[in-house]
C-alpha positions in Angstrom: 25.5 9.0 -8.5 22.9 11.7 -9.1 19.2 11.4 -9.1 19.0 10.6 -12.9 21.4 7.6 -13.0 20.2 4.0 -13.1 21.5 1.4 -10.6 21.3 -2.3 -10.0 19.4 -3.7 -7.0 18.8 -7.1 -5.6 15.3 -8.1 -4.5 14.7 -11.6 -3.1 17.8 -12.9 -4.7 17.0 -11.5 -8.1 19.2 -8.7 -9.6 17.5 -5.9 -11.4 19.7 -3.8 -13.6 19.0 -0.3 -15.0 16.6 0.6 -12.2 15.6 4.3 -12.6 12.8 6.4 -11.3 12.5 10.0 -12.2 13.3 12.3 -9.2 14.5 9.4 -7.0 18.1 8.9 -6.1 19.9 5.8 -4.8 18.9 6.4 -1.2 15.2 6.6 -2.1 15.4 3.5 -4.4 17.2 1.5 -1.8 14.6 2.5 0.8 11.9 1.2 -1.6 13.9 -2.0 -2.2 14.0 -2.5 1.6 10.3 -2.0 1.9 9.6 -4.5 -0.9 12.0 -7.1 0.7 10.2 -6.6 4.1 6.8 -7.1 2.4 7.9 -10.2 0.6 9.1 -11.8 3.8 5.8 -10.9 5.5 3.7 -12.3 2.7 5.9 -15.5 2.5 5.2 -16.1 6.2 1.5 -15.2 6.1 0.6 -17.1 2.9 3.1 -19.9 3.3 4.3 -19.2 -0.3 7.8 -20.2 -1.4 7.5 -19.6 -5.2 9.5 -16.4 -5.9 7.3 -15.2 -8.7 4.1 -15.7 -6.8 5.7 -13.8 -3.9 6.7 -11.0 -6.2 3.2 -10.8 -7.7 1.6 -10.8 -4.3 3.9 -8.0 -3.2 3.3 -6.0 -6.4 -0.4 -6.4 -5.8 0.0 -5.3 -2.2 1.8 -2.1 -3.2 -0.7 -1.4 -6.1 -3.6 -1.7 -3.6 -1.8 0.7 -1.2 -1.3 3.2 -4.0 -5.0 2.9 -5.0 -6.2 3.4 -1.4 -3.9 6.4 -1.0 -5.1 7.9 -4.2 -8.8 7.4 -3.3 -8.2 8.8 0.2 -6.4 11.8 -1.3 -9.3 12.5 -3.6 -11.9 12.4 -0.9 -9.7 14.5 1.4 -9.4 17.1 -1.4 -13.2 17.1 -1.8 -13.6 17.5 2.0 -11.2 20.4 2.0 -13.0 22.0 -1.0 -16.3 21.7 0.8 -14.9 23.3 3.9 -13.4 26.1 1.8 -16.7 26.7 0.1 -18.4 27.0 3.6 -15.8 29.5 4.7 -16.2 31.5 1.5 -20.0 31.6 2.0 -19.6 32.7 5.6 -17.2 35.5 4.6 -19.4 36.6 1.7 -22.4 36.7 4.0 -20.4 38.7 6.6 -19.2 41.1 4.0 -22.7 41.7 2.7 -23.9 42.7 6.1 -21.3 45.4 6.5 -22.6 48.9 6.0 -21.6 50.5 2.7 -19.5 53.6 3.1 
């Protein structure tokens, strides 16, 4: 199976057919399935939920929140890096301006 083929996976007893994510192969998809299964079990214990659909919704919301936080952190990290780069550029420009002209 190559990276562009769909596959079937089973999550919490439910089979999903035609699972496909661009640039993800079976190993990556199965790793995601494993992470989802682990999170479902954790939520089921913590929240004492047995309803499969509620568990799946809680899990989807958990991963959506993680993606949001990672996106926000990535944006602020890029801003910090940009500010640091601006400082370095200013310092280099200042040092270059102090050099004697030939």
